[in-house]
N, C-alpha and C positions, 0 to 999 in steps of 0.2 A: 833478062830484066824482071819481069813477074816471078822469078823464083827468087831473086838477091829480094824483091822488096815483100815476098811471104816471110822470109827469113829475120826481116827489119822486124816486122810486124808481130812476128812470135815474139822477139827479142824485146819489144816494147811490153807485149800482155806479160809475160811471164819473168824476164830479168827484171826489170824497176820494181816490181812489188817486192821480190827480192832480197834485191841490193836496198829498200827502205828499212825489209824485216828484219836482217842483218844490222843494219845502223843504229835500228830503234832498242835490238838486243844488247847493245852494248851499255845504253843506259839503266842505272840498277839504284836504287836505297842502299845508300851507305853505311848509313846512322840516324836512332832517330834517340832524342832526350825526350824523354816524356814525363818524367818525374823529378826535376828539378831539387836541391838542397831548398827546402823551406818554400815560400810561396811560390806555386808555377805561373805563373803570369808573366806574361813577356822574357819568361826564360827558357821556355821551352823551343825546339828545331828538329827540323830535318834535312840532312847531307842528302844531295843526291849527285852521283858522280858518272862522267864519262868515261867505261875501263877501254873506248876502243883507241883508234889513233887520228882518226877524227872528226873534225867538229860536227855538232847535231845541233841543228835548231830545234828548240824547247817551244817556239812560237802555238800559245792553241793548246799546248798539252795540258792536262790537270792533276793536282795533286788532291787525292784523299787524306785528312789528318785526324778524321777521330773527334775534331774539333767545333764541326758545327758550318762545316762552309768547306766549298773547294777554294783550292789557290790555283788559276789560271795566268800561265807561264804567258807574256807580253812581247813581244820580240823580245827574244832571249837565242843565245847560241850558246851551247857547253861546248869547249876543245877540249880536242883528245886528249885523256889522261887529268881530267881537271876536275874538281869538284866544287855546286854552290850550295852554299847554307841556308835554308827558308826557316826564319825567325817568323814564329807564330806569334799572335796578338800582340806583336812591336811596332814600332815607327822606327823609320829609318831613311835615308836614303839608298835606295837599289843601288848594286854594282855587279859586275859580273865574278865574284866571290861570295855577295851578301843580297840575299831577298827578303824582305817583309810583308807579312801578311798580316795586317795589319786588321784586316774585317773579320778575323774568325772569332768567333760568336762565344766559343767554350776552349777548356784545355783539352789534352789528349789524357784519354781516361789512366790514372794509376793504378789500376788493379787489372782491366784489360781493355784491350783497344784492336784496330789494326789502322794501317797502313797500305795506300795504293796507290800507283800512277799509272795513268791513263795518256796516252798520245794522241788526244780527242777528248773536248769536252762531250762527247756521246757516248758515255758509261757504257764499257758493253765487254764480254770473254775476248771479244774479239781486238779492242783497241787499249786491253788493260796490258800494261810492262813488266808491272815487277808489285808485290805483295809481300806482307808480313804480318802475322795476327800473334797479338801474347796476352798473358793470363790467363784465357780459355777459347772455347772454337766456339764457329757459329758468328763471329764479327762479320761485319758488312762486308760485301765483295769476298766472301771467301766461299760460294758456291761459283762467281764470276772463275778466280782464282782457280781452282780447281778444273772447270770446263777448257784453263787458257794452257793447264797442265803447271803450273806454277806452285801449287799447295797443296797439300792433302787436306781431304774435307773432317774435322775436327781436330786437325793437330794445332799446336800452338806453342811457342816459346815458354817456358816456366818462367818464374817472375823469380828472382837473383832475394830479392828482399832488402835491399840496397840501394837507399834515395841517392839519386846524384848519378846513378852510374846510369851510361846509353846501353841501349841493343844496337851493336855492331855487325855487319854480315863480315863474315872472316876466309870465305873463300866464293868463286863467281858462281855454284850453283841456285838453287834453289829450292825450299822446305827449312825444316827446323833446322836441320845438322848444317846449316850456313849461318846460323845466327849465333851470337852468345853475347855476352854482358861485360865490362870493363868501363874505366874511367872515362869520363866524356870526355871527347877531344876538343870542345868549344868551352873554352872557360867565361864567364859571364861575373861584372862585376854589379855585388849589388848595393843599392841606396842605404843608407839608414833607415830602419824602417819597425814596426809593432805586426805579431803575426794576427791580429784579431782588425787591423785597422789597412791590410795590404802588402807592408812595408817587412822588410827584413835588416836583421842585422849586419853591421859592416864587415865583408870578406878580402882576406888582404889576398886578393887577387889583381893588381896593378900590372903585371905584365901583361903586354899584349898577346894575342894567340896566335898560331902560326897554324896548328893542328888544321885540316879539313875545313875548318873556314876561309883558308885564303889571306891569312896575317891579318886579318883586319881583325881590330881591339872591338868589340862588341857592348855598349853600356845602355842600358836600356832605360827608358825615359823613367825620369824620378815621380812618383805617386805621391799626390798630395792627398792626404785622410780626410775625409770629410762624410762620412758615412758608417755606418756600425748596425752589421746583420743580429736577428735573430731567430733560431730555429724554433722557439718554445720549450715547452719542458718534455722530459722524458716519459715514455709511455709503453705502455703493457697492455700485450695484442695477444692472439690465435693462430698459429698455423694455417693458413689459407684463406686470411680475413682481410679485409681492405680497414689501411691503417692510413691516417688525414693527415699531412702536415702542413701547417700552416707559416709562410716565411713573413718576415717584417722585416724592415728597414727603418733607423734614426739618424739623423743627422748629429752634431757633436754636440748642438743644445740641448738633444735627445727630444726634439719632435719630431712625428713618422715622414718619412720620404715618401712622396706619390711621386711614379716618373713614368712616362712612355717609353725610356729607352734605358729602363733600369731593369737588370737581369735576374733571374734569379735559378739557379742551379745545384739540381739537390743531387746526393751520392747516398745511395741507401746501404752501403756497407753491406751487401750480398754481390755484389758486380752490376746493379744497375745505376741507373741514374733515369732522371728528367728535369723537362726545363719547365718553369713557372712560378711563381708566387706561391701558388696556393697546388701541391700534387696531393697523388694518392701510393701508392703501393703495396703490393701481398709478399709478403712472405712464406716462402713454402714449405722450411721447415722450423723448428723450434730453435733458439739461440739468442745469445745477447747481441745484438747490432749497431754499432756506431754510425749515425747518419749525419755526413757534412752538407750544409749550407751555405754555397757560394754566392754572394750579391755582387754586382757588376756593374757602376755605371759609368761609362769613359775609362780614363784609366785607372780608377778607385778599386776597388776589390776590399772586400770584407768578409770576415767568416764566422761562422759559431757551428756548434753541434749540438744533440744530444741522442741519448741512445735507447733504444727500442727493443723490451726483455718479450720474445715472442713463446707460448708455452703450447701444451702438447696439442693433437689435435681434438679438439671435439666431437668430430663424426664417426659414425661405429655401425657396424654391422646390423642392423637392430634386427630383421625378420630376411627368412628365407625360404623361397617355395619349391622342391623339389623336382623335378620331372623335366620332361621337354616342351611344355609349357607353362613350366615355372617363372620365380622372378627373384631380385634382389630387394632391399631392403635399406637405406642407410636413413640413421637418423642423425640431425643435428641439433645438439641439447641446447646450445650455448644460446646467447643474443646476437650476434652477429650473423651475417650473410657468410659463410666460407665457400671460396674459390675453389674446387677441385680441378681444377685442369689438369692433365697430362699424369692423373692420380691414376692406378691401378687395380682391377678387379681379377681373382686370380681365383681358381678353385683348385688348386694345390694339384693340380696335373702341368696341361700342356695349353688350359682352357686360358684365355687370358681377356680384357677389354680393356682398353686406353680412354678415359676421358677426353672427349675434344674439349679444345680452347672456349674460355667463357659456359664453365660449367658448372653454376652458383646452389648453393642448397640452400634454401632462407631461414632465420630463426627458427629454433623449436619446429623442425618442422622431420615430416616421413616423406621420404622420395622413394618410388616405387621404380626399379630400372627393369624391362622386361627381357624373354626370353630372345624376343625378336628383335633387341638392340642391342642385345652382350652377343649374343649365341654360343651361352656359355649354359650350360646343363648340367647340374648340381644332383647328385646320385642320392637317393632314399634311404641308403646305407652309408654310415663312416661318413658322412658329411664334413666336409672340409672346403671352407673359406677365408680367403685374405686380402685385407684393404690396403694400398702400399701405395706411400710416395711415388713421387716419380724418381727417385735414386733406387726405386725397390727395395727401400725401410719399410718397416713393417707398422700399418698404424692402427691397424685393428684387426684382428681373427674372429672366426665363430668356427667352433667345432660340435660334434653330434655324433657321439659312438653307435649310436643304438639305431634299430630300425622307424625310420617315420613312414607311420600307417598312412596309407590315400587318403587323401584330401584333408593331409595334415601341412600344418607348415613346423618351423622350429626358430626359435631366438634364443637368447641366451637363458630363459630359465626353462627350455627344453619343449618337447612338442606342444602345438598349439594351434587354436584356431585362425586359419589366417586372417588378417586384419591388416592387408596391405595398405598404406597411407594414413593408418592409424595405430596408436599405442597398442603395446602384444597384450596379449589376455592368456594368461595360462590355465589349463587347463586338463596337466596330466600333473598326478599327484607326487610320480616318482621327477625328480630333480635332475638336470642333464648332468651327465657323470664327467668329474675335473679331471682331464688330462693333465700328467705328472709331467710330462715332457712337452716343448713346446719342438715344433719340426718345422722348420723356417721352408719357403716356398724354394721350388729345387733350383739348381745353379742355370737348369735350362731358361726356366722360366727370367731369371734374372737378368741373362745372356740376350735373352728375346722379348724384352720390354715393350718395343713398339709394336710387337706383331699380333695378328685380329683374328685368330680361324674362324671362320666363315660356316664350318658346319659341325656339328655337337661332336663329343667324343665317342669313338669307336665303341658298339655294343660289346665286341671282345673283350674290353678294358674294363668295362662296366660291369659285364658278370664278373669276371674274375674278381675284381674289389668287392661285390657286394657279398659272393661267395665266400672268400676270405673273412671278412666281416660276419656275417651269418653263424659261421663256423665258429669264432670266436664267441661272440653273444651264446652259442649253445654250450659253447663250454665252460661257461662262466654262471650260467643258469641249470643249478643242481636241485632238482623236489626235494621236500620233504617228504617224510612217510607217509602221514595223510594224505599228501597230495598224492602217493605213487597208486596209494590202496583205493581209494578213487577213481584214480585212470583205469586201474588194472577191470575195476565193477565195468566202468564204462564200455571200456574195450569188452568184457564180456556180455553186456548187455548187445551190443552194434553185432559182436560172432551170431549171438542166436536170430535176432531180428536175418540178418544174411543169411539161417539157414533155412527159417522159413518161407525167404523169398525164393529161394530156390527151388524148393519142396514143391511150391505152388504154381512156379515156373515150367516144373517139369510137368505134373501133372495138367499144367494146361495145354503144351505142345502135344503132349501124348494123343488128346482128345482132337485136335486141330489136328494131326496127320491121320488117324483113324476119319475122320469124316471124312478127309479128301478121299481114303482111299473108298469106302463105300461108295462115292458119286462114282469116282474112276471105274468101277466093276459094272455098277448098274447103265453106266453107257454105253461101254464099249463092250463088255461081256455079256454074251445071251446064255441065262438059266435053262438047261434042260427038262 
């Protein structure tokens, strides 16, 4: 009896979780429509499917849709082989085929995002059932999906670029290869509308839908225009500098509208977004970006946009002090505070330093970073240094092919008296040699952007590099006849002095030996 009881306990402890897990694994994210044609609000959806043969209770499960709020399934069971469509930011009567997530506070991202399904309101790798991300890596819950062996870190489904297509699972596996874009399986009926007022043109989708949503015709609520959005004028900025945005909303009587329930959603055009009437953003790279503002109040949505032209980085490598106790100085010549988080310093070899988050350079400033901070050693001959964007593109570089004298630093003007934290002072009349060919950083350095060596460069490598550069300098320097004659005279004079020194040393040495011999004789040998 005790033996049978032990087997029963063993089965309850280990068997039940196995079967629960097996049943839960049959539930998958089947399809995602994150970029419907025209206005997105009220038309986005996610389809959840039960691929198993038995019913699965989803009560208490959470669905993350990158839309600002989790959807929690309430008293819902999904039959085997069936699916349910969760409509985002839409209202309706829940059924066995359609559920409505009206409290979602934002639309899913059109350029990037992630979808995650949890078997609990406790969100972790152990409760994560399914996951997909598109547009870029690093989206929300990617790390947990990797831990749950549902996804590979950094992987993402590349966008097809066709508005109105849905992201659909094509097999029972996990990962990028299990997903593809195709026509949306759930058709929607649009009400007559206008782009800037949250309405759309009428489409001929009069037939009821049958695929994915269980055959229920979905008609989103009619939106009544009451507001207009204003994103502001176009802007000009520099890479790494903070750009400020101010959103406004007006009624159709052109009077400003202020409401605690009104939401402002900014899409900065580079894959980043932010909520708030007033927002700020930092563009890491030069380019032209279209910024979209979406203002939401209840069922009403209004949009506006502006263009931001981001110029080249104003930060340069202004001065370097070589050696084990050296440093590197960066100069920001602009009138903006520049954020260099994630930027990289490299010495043209395998030593580099990645600036941590929230590293900012003040306007018109000179900022010094010591060897103790960067762990980078700059050699005094053939010096090379690169300042790189986070994507390893060169933002600034400084080279000096000659030998840097001890106690001197180098800037774009050549060797100089060190002036850390201040403008450079040129002290050498010979300007720095022009490098005719730009040699980019090594491939190894680009592949290891995140690496930060803690030890200095090997002495042997420094010696080899120093010898090579010294030999190059020696070959380039050819003395004139006058310099040669003066050098020969100096050598002759030095040789004469050396001969006199040797003669004097020999005489002195002989006298010392003689005196020593006389002393020994008097002490140890008697004279008859």
